[in-house]
C-alpha positions as a Python dict, from the first residue, in 0.01 Angstrom:
ca = {
    (1, 'M'): (0, 0, 0),
    (2, 'P'): (16, 196, -334),
    (3, 'K'): (-11, -1, -666),
    (4, 'E'): (229, 79, -956),
    (5, 'T'): (132, 383, -1134),
    (6, 'A'): (407, 394, -1393),
    (7, 'T'): (411, 246, -1743),
    (8, 'Y'): (713, 22, -1829),
    (9, 'T'): (861, 251, -2102),
    (10, 'H'): (1044, -22, -2301),
    (11, 'G'): (795, -296, -2293),
    (12, 'H'): (937, -641, -2405),
    (13, 'H'): (980, -597, -2780),
    (14, 'E'): (1231, -813, -2924),
    (15, 'S'): (1478, -521, -2946),
    (16, 'V'): (1442, -461, -2575),
    (17, 'L'): (1493, -838, -2479),
    (18, 'R'): (1806, -854, -2725),
    (19, 'S'): (1969, -628, -2458),
    (20, 'H'): (1825, -777, -2152),
    (21, 'R'): (1947, -1134, -2239),
    (22, 'W'): (2288, -988, -2270),
    (23, 'R'): (2299, -907, -1909),
    (24, 'T'): (2488, -1119, -1660),
    (25, 'A'): (2575, -1105, -1301),
    (26, 'A'): (2934, -1016, -1404),
    (27, 'N'): (2849, -720, -1632),
    (28, 'S'): (2547, -594, -1441),
    (29, 'A'): (2576, -689, -1070),
    (30, 'A'): (2942, -698, -1016),
    (31, 'Y'): (2914, -469, -708),
    (32, 'L'): (2681, -749, -560),
    (33, 'I'): (2876, -1070, -619),
    (34, 'G'): (3130, -1052, -345),
    (35, 'R'): (2824, -1030, -102),
    (36, 'L'): (2667, -1348, -212),
    (37, 'A'): (2718, -1688, -50),
    (38, 'P'): (2594, -2035, -95),
    (39, 'G'): (2267, -2101, 114),
    (40, 'Q'): (2135, -1725, 98),
    (41, 'R'): (1778, -1671, 14),
    (42, 'V'): (1744, -1409, -277),
    (43, 'L'): (1459, -1208, -405),
    (44, 'D'): (1531, -1065, -754),
    (45, 'V'): (1282, -803, -834),
    (46, 'G'): (1205, -708, -1191),
    (47, 'C'): (1395, -1027, -1332),
    (48, 'G'): (1294, -971, -1693),
    (49, 'P'): (1415, -1268, -1904),
    (50, 'G'): (1626, -1421, -1619),
    (51, 'T'): (1986, -1413, -1729),
    (52, 'I'): (2094, -1231, -1407),
    (53, 'T'): (1850, -1446, -1208),
    (54, 'A'): (2019, -1763, -1326),
    (55, 'D'): (2366, -1621, -1239),
    (56, 'L'): (2244, -1533, -896),
    (57, 'A'): (2074, -1874, -826),
    (58, 'A'): (2413, -2061, -942),
    (59, 'L'): (2609, -1845, -681),
    (60, 'V'): (2381, -1897, -392),
    (61, 'A'): (2296, -2258, -463),
    (62, 'P'): (2173, -2465, -248),
    (63, 'G'): (2017, -2134, -145),
    (64, 'R'): (1694, -2026, -329),
    (65, 'V'): (1613, -1741, -560),
    (66, 'T'): (1251, -1597, -590),
    (67, 'A'): (1232, -1396, -914),
    (68, 'V'): (952, -1153, -978),
    (69, 'D'): (815, -938, -1256),
    (70, 'T'): (485, -789, -1364),
    (71, 'G'): (385, -1032, -1626),
    (72, 'R'): (365, -1407, -1673),
    (73, 'E'): (500, -1402, -2020),
    (74, 'I'): (843, -1260, -1912),
    (75, 'L'): (855, -1500, -1634),
    (76, 'D'): (802, -1794, -1854),
    (77, 'Q'): (1101, -1685, -2054),
    (78, 'A'): (1297, -1645, -1742),
    (79, 'A'): (1194, -1997, -1616),
    (80, 'G'): (1310, -2122, -1960),
    (81, 'V'): (1660, -1988, -1908),
    (82, 'A'): (1668, -2130, -1556),
    (83, 'A'): (1555, -2480, -1705),
    (84, 'E'): (1810, -2471, -1966),
    (85, 'R'): (2093, -2419, -1718),
    (86, 'G'): (1963, -2701, -1492),
    (87, 'L'): (1901, -2472, -1202),
    (88, 'G'): (1635, -2606, -962),
    (89, 'N'): (1648, -2363, -687),
    (90, 'V'): (1464, -2071, -872),
    (91, 'E'): (1078, -1996, -835),
    (92, 'F'): (883, -1727, -1026),
    (93, 'A'): (596, -1529, -944),
    (94, 'T'): (414, -1195, -1029),
    (95, 'A'): (455, -899, -816),
    (96, 'D'): (440, -525, -769),
    (97, 'V'): (751, -392, -593),
    (98, 'H'): (516, -128, -423),
    (99, 'A'): (324, -412, -239),
    (100, 'L'): (536, -739, -232),
    (101, 'D'): (334, -1030, -120),
    (102, 'F'): (606, -1168, 101),
    (103, 'A'): (639, -1174, 482),
    (104, 'D'): (883, -943, 662),
    (105, 'D'): (1239, -1063, 697),
    (106, 'S'): (1194, -1334, 420),
    (107, 'F'): (1519, -1284, 227),
    (108, 'D'): (1896, -1246, 293),
    (109, 'V'): (1950, -1043, -34),
    (110, 'V'): (1700, -822, -235),
    (111, 'H'): (1821, -732, -575),
    (112, 'A'): (1668, -492, -835),
    (113, 'H'): (1853, -404, -1161),
    (114, 'Q'): (1733, -128, -1373),
    (115, 'V'): (1379, -127, -1194),
    (116, 'L'): (1355, 182, -984),
    (117, 'Q'): (1379, 412, -1280),
    (118, 'H'): (1053, 248, -1416),
    (119, 'V'): (828, 258, -1112),
    (120, 'G'): (573, 518, -990),
    (121, 'D'): (709, 544, -634),
    (122, 'P'): (1085, 430, -596),
    (123, 'V'): (1094, 537, -238),
    (124, 'Q'): (798, 312, -152),
    (125, 'A'): (960, 40, -367),
    (126, 'L'): (1282, 62, -156),
    (127, 'R'): (1072, 47, 169),
    (128, 'E'): (894, -265, 48),
    (129, 'M'): (1246, -438, -45),
    (130, 'R'): (1379, -333, 309),
    (131, 'R'): (1061, -476, 471),
    (132, 'V'): (1105, -821, 313),
    (133, 'C'): (1480, -834, 383),
    (134, 'R'): (1598, -969, 726),
    (135, 'P'): (1794, -777, 968),
    (136, 'G'): (2155, -790, 869),
    (137, 'G'): (2064, -863, 506),
    (138, 'I'): (2131, -628, 213),
    (139, 'V'): (1912, -463, -64),
    (140, 'A'): (2108, -406, -382),
    (141, 'V'): (1982, -187, -657),
    (142, 'R'): (2145, -52, -974),
    (143, 'D'): (1998, 197, -1235),
    (144, 'S'): (2129, 380, -1524),
    (145, 'D'): (2120, 751, -1572),
    (146, 'Y'): (2022, 872, -1924),
    (147, 'A'): (2122, 1242, -1882),
    (148, 'A'): (2475, 1120, -1795),
    (149, 'M'): (2509, 891, -2102),
    (150, 'A'): (2779, 999, -2332),
    (151, 'W'): (2898, 914, -2704),
    (152, 'Y'): (3122, 1004, -2966),
    (153, 'P'): (3097, 1092, -3242),
    (154, 'D'): (2827, 1353, -3215),
    (155, 'V'): (2606, 1214, -3484),
    (156, 'A'): (2311, 1461, -3566),
    (157, 'G'): (1990, 1323, -3393),
    (158, 'M'): (2149, 1150, -3097),
    (159, 'T'): (2108, 1423, -2872),
    (160, 'E'): (1738, 1439, -2985),
    (161, 'W'): (1701, 1085, -2881),
    (162, 'Q'): (1828, 1150, -2540),
    (163, 'E'): (1576, 1433, -2491),
    (164, 'L'): (1307, 1249, -2636),
    (165, 'Y'): (1355, 950, -2408),
    (166, 'G'): (1363, 1152, -2098),
    (167, 'R'): (1037, 1314, -2189),
    (168, 'V'): (855, 974, -2275),
    (169, 'A'): (988, 806, -1959),
    (170, 'R'): (898, 1088, -1729),
    (171, 'A'): (531, 1115, -1892),
    (172, 'N'): (494, 749, -1802),
    (173, 'G'): (558, 808, -1456),
    (174, 'G'): (933, 699, -1438),
    (175, 'E'): (1266, 868, -1371),
    (176, 'P'): (1528, 808, -1649),
    (177, 'D'): (1807, 976, -1433),
    (178, 'A'): (1758, 737, -1141),
    (179, 'G'): (2133, 649, -1110),
    (180, 'R'): (2213, 975, -952),
    (181, 'R'): (1902, 960, -722),
    (182, 'L'): (1937, 612, -577),
    (183, 'L'): (2116, 736, -246),
    (184, 'S'): (1859, 1013, -187),
    (185, 'W'): (1566, 754, -242),
    (186, 'A'): (1728, 498, -12),
    (187, 'R'): (1781, 745, 258),
    (188, 'Q'): (1423, 850, 221),
    (189, 'A'): (1315, 485, 264),
    (190, 'G'): (1498, 464, 601),
    (191, 'F'): (1814, 308, 506),
    (192, 'T'): (2113, 434, 709),
    (193, 'R'): (2398, 199, 631),
    (194, 'I'): (2450, 246, 258),
    (195, 'T'): (2757, 186, 38),
    (196, 'P'): (2699, 384, -291),
    (197, 'T'): (2931, 302, -596),
    (198, 'A'): (2903, 357, -976),
    (199, 'G'): (2952, 122, -1275),
    (200, 'A'): (2934, 154, -1657),
    (201, 'W'): (2882, -23, -1960),
    (202, 'C'): (3089, 96, -2257),
    (203, 'F'): (3001, -17, -2616),
    (204, 'A'): (3271, 40, -2876),
    (205, 'G'): (3452, -178, -3126),
    (206, 'E'): (3251, -476, -3250),
    (207, 'D'): (2969, -427, -3020),
    (208, 'R'): (2882, -85, -3119),
    (209, 'A'): (2677, -225, -3417),
    (210, 'W'): (2477, -439, -3189),
    (211, 'W'): (2404, -155, -2937),
    (212, 'S'): (2302, 94, -3229),
    (213, 'G'): (2086, -165, -3387),
    (214, 'L'): (1891, -251, -3099),
    (215, 'W'): (1818, 109, -3014),
    (216, 'A'): (1726, 182, -3369),
    (217, 'D'): (1472, -89, -3356),
    (218, 'R'): (1357, 3, -3022),
    (219, 'T'): (1294, 376, -3143),
    (220, 'T'): (1061, 269, -3429),
    (221, 'A'): (900, -75, -3317),
    (222, 'S'): (868, -98, -2942),
    (223, 'V'): (616, -3, -2664),
    (224, 'Y'): (847, 317, -2612),
    (225, 'A'): (805, 413, -2985),
    (226, 'Q'): (419, 392, -2944),
    (227, 'L'): (416, 580, -2630),
    (228, 'A'): (621, 849, -2783),
    (229, 'V'): (368, 896, -3074),
    (230, 'D'): (51, 840, -2871),
    (231, 'G'): (172, 1076, -2620),
    (232, 'G'): (241, 1349, -2865),
    (233, 'H'): (617, 1356, -2798),
    (234, 'A'): (727, 1265, -3162),
    (235, 'R'): (600, 1190, -3494),
    (236, 'P'): (665, 879, -3667),
    (237, 'E'): (905, 1049, -3908),
    (238, 'Q'): (1092, 1182, -3625),
    (239, 'L'): (1141, 840, -3475),
    (240, 'T'): (1254, 718, -3808),
    (241, 'A'): (1509, 996, -3842),
    (242, 'I'): (1628, 902, -3488),
    (243, 'A'): (1668, 548, -3573),
    (244, 'E'): (1869, 630, -3875),
    (245, 'A'): (2101, 843, -3654),
    (246, 'W'): (2157, 550, -3438),
    (247, 'R'): (2252, 317, -3727),
    (248, 'A'): (2476, 615, -3867),
    (249, 'W'): (2656, 626, -3521),
    (250, 'G'): (2692, 263, -3514),
    (251, 'E'): (2868, 269, -3858),
    (252, 'E'): (3135, 501, -3735),
    (253, 'P'): (3474, 314, -3686),
    (254, 'D'): (3548, 541, -3372),
    (255, 'A'): (3203, 500, -3224),
    (256, 'W'): (3195, 490, -2841),
    (257, 'F'): (2892, 480, -2601),
    (258, 'L'): (2895, 507, -2209),
    (259, 'V'): (2613, 400, -1994),
    (260, 'P'): (2670, 508, -1635),
    (261, 'H'): (2501, 344, -1339),
    (262, 'G'): (2440, 430, -991),
    (263, 'E'): (2465, 130, -727),
    (264, 'L'): (2387, 92, -382),
    (265, 'I'): (2441, -183, -112),
    (266, 'C'): (2199, -108, 158),
    (267, 'Q'): (2236, -314, 488),
    (268, 'V'): (1919, -373, 687),
}
C-alpha cells in the first residue's frame, strides 16, 4: 500500500498546539457524538494532542480507543492528557493512514478530524479506514475548507494569507479545501451509505484575540512559515506583514471569523 507523501503543513509548533488543545468532542465532533455508545471500539486517526481522543474515550467507556498519529512526541502529549483525566481505556501507536497496521473489521467507529486535508492520497486513506471498520460500523471524518473561510472586517493582508496558505498546503501534497471534497472522496473510496453535513467554528468577541494571535505566531514561527519561505512562496518580510494583519484584525471590536467544515458519517 502507498505510504504518506504529503508534509504536515502546520507541524506541532506551540501556536498550532494552542488551537489543537482547544478542540473537544463537543466543538469538533458533535456530528458523531450521537452515534457513540458505551462498549464501542474506536480508532482515532491523527489524534494530535489528544483532547478529542480523551472525550471519545470517556463517551465509549468501558470500550477502548486506539489513538494514532505519525510521531511519538505528539502521542506522548496525548497520553498525558488521557492520564490527567484518569482514562485507562486508551492506547497510542504511530501509524500511516494510507496503510493502517490493523486487521480488517477491527473497530466499531473510525474517526479522523482535520486529517484528510493533509494526506497525500485521501481516497486511499478512506479505503483503509473502511477496511479496519467492521460491517455495520461507521467512519466519521471532518475537515475544514480554507477557500470558504470568511471574516470581517476586510483587513489588508488577510486575503494574502488565505491565498498563501492554499499554495503552501498544495505544494506539500495536501488539499486545503478538503471540506467540500469529502463526499466525492468517500464515494471514490467505495462508501455508498453516506450522511454528509456541515459544521463551523466562529471566532468573535473575546476569542478573536486568541484566534488572531495563534495565526500570527503560526505565520512567522511554525513549520508552515518555514515551508512557505523554503518553497519560494513568500519572503520572511511578507510573512511578518501577514502576521501583523492578523493581529490588526484581532484588535477590531467587530472582528468575526468563520471556519466551515465538511462532515461525513459513512456506514460500512
